[in-house]
N, C-alpha and C positions, 0 to 999 in steps of 0.2 A: 504494500500500500504506500509506504513512504517513497519507494523507488518510483512508483507511477506518478506520485505527486511531484517529485523532483524532476522527473523527465518532462512533465508538462510545464512546470514552473521552476527552472533551474536557479533563478535569482533568489529563491526562498532559502536555499541551502545555508548561506551565512547567518540568516536570521534564526533558522531552526537550531543551528549549532550554538549560536550565542545564547538563546533562551533555554535550550536544553542544558547547557553548562551552568547557567544561573540556577536552575532548579536543582540539578545534581549537586553542585558545590554548596548551595544553601543548605540542603539536607545534610551533606557531609559535615558542614560547620556546626549545625545544630546537634548532630549525632556526637561529635567530639565533645561538645559542651556538656551534653547529658551523660556521656561516659565519665567525664571528669567529676560529675556531681553524684555518681553512683546510681544513676537511674537504670537499673538492670532490665526493666521491662520496656521502657520507652526508647532507649537507644537502639536495641535490635530492630524494632519496628521501623524506625526512621532509616536504619541501615538497609533494611530490605528494600524499601522504596528507592533509596539512593542507588543501589546496585541495579535494581530493576530498570530504572530510567537509563542507566549507563548501558546495560546489556541490550535492551530492546530498542531504544531510540538512538542513542549516541553512536553505538557501534555500527548500526545500520547506515547511518548518515555518512560515516567516515569511509564507507566503500567508495563513495563518489567525491569525497572531499580532496581537493588538491589545489595548491596555489596559495598565495599570500593572503587573500581575503578570507579563506576558510581557516587558515592558521591564526590570523588576527582575531577572527570571531571566536575561536576556541579559547585563546588567551584572554580576550576581553570578557567572555562569559565566565571564565574561571575567576578573574579578579572581581567582577561584579557579583558573582555568587558568594564570595567571601564577605563582601560588603553587606549584601542583603541578608545573609545568615546572621551576621553580628547585629544588624538593625532589628531583625525579628527577635533575636534572643534578648536584646535590651528592652524591647517592647513588652515581651511576656514576663520579663524580670523574674525568671525562674530561679529558685534557690533560697538559701538561708545565708545571712551575713551577721557578722559580729561588728558592731560599731563601738569603737573605743574613742571616747571624747576626753580631751585635755582642756581644762579651764582653770583660770586663776580665781574665778568666782566660787561661791559656796556650792559645792556639788550636790548637797542635800536638796537644794531647791530644784535642780534639774532632775534628780531622781523622783522627786514629788511630781513634777510636771509629766514625766514619762509614765509614772504609775497612774496618774489621772486619765491617761489615754490607754491604759491597760498594757503598757509595756513594762516588763520586768527590767530592773536595772540594779547594778552593783556599783557601790562607791568605794574607791581606793584612794588613800592619801599618798602623795609622793612629792618629790622635789625635782625640779627641772632647771633648765637654764634661766628661767624667769623667776625662780624661787619656788615657794610652796604652791603645789597644784593639786587639783582633784581630778581623778580619772574615773570616768563613769563608763561602764560597759553594759551593752544591751544586745541581745540576740533577737533578730527579727527576719521576716520574709523580705526578700529584696524589693518586692513591689511596695513595701512600706517606707523605703528609704527617703522618698521625697517628703513624706509626712513628718518623719522624725527630724529631717534636715530643717524644716520650718520650726520645729520645737527647739532645736539647738540654736538656731539663729535668733529666735525670739528671746532665748535665755541669755545669750552672749554673742553679740555681733562679731566678735573676734575669736570665736571658738575654733579650735582645731580638732578634727576628728579623722579617723581612718576607718575604712570598711573592708573587712576581709571575708572571703568565702568560707563557709562552714559546711562540712559534709553532712552532718546530722545534728539533731538536738533531741534532748530527752528531759522530761520533767522540768518544768519551769513555768514562768508566767508569760504567756503569749496571748496577744489579742486574737479573738476568733476571726478567722479569715472567711471571706465569701467564697462560695463555691462558684464554679464556672457558670452554672445556670442562673444563680441569683444575681449575677452582675447585670444581665441583660433583660431580666424579667421586670416589667414595670410594677411598681408598688411594693417591691421587696427591698 
């Protein structure tokens, strides 16, 4: 079928290569991200579709691909696929992070602000290059980072914090997260 289409419309080949590679590499990028986060069920499913696209579509197309335009389309699709994969991963904000906040202000107040929003937080006292500091740690879903960032900034406009990926979490104080279905259902 693809060969018949390309025989009738040979100018479509570079576009098919480009967009096929975008889909293939996007799935590959997401698969790698999910593997690194220990998603043992989701990563193989994505990997199946990644390889399926490669075997069925891309390999068939390359039977007729030759010349600079086809090669450029392949390389461009690969680069764009990485970019699109990262954009999608950032959009779904999958995973858990540890936020470590460093402030010269009273950290008990920030812990209180976080607790009011149902975020568990731990306060540690320390000393740094600016003198005595408070270090506040909280573990949360990545999709909540923008919300806690606003809390941090409202508490201390000069706050410094780092966010690190966490592979798993157990027993703690975590806000209830919305399911995929309740996000888009009106009235929920």
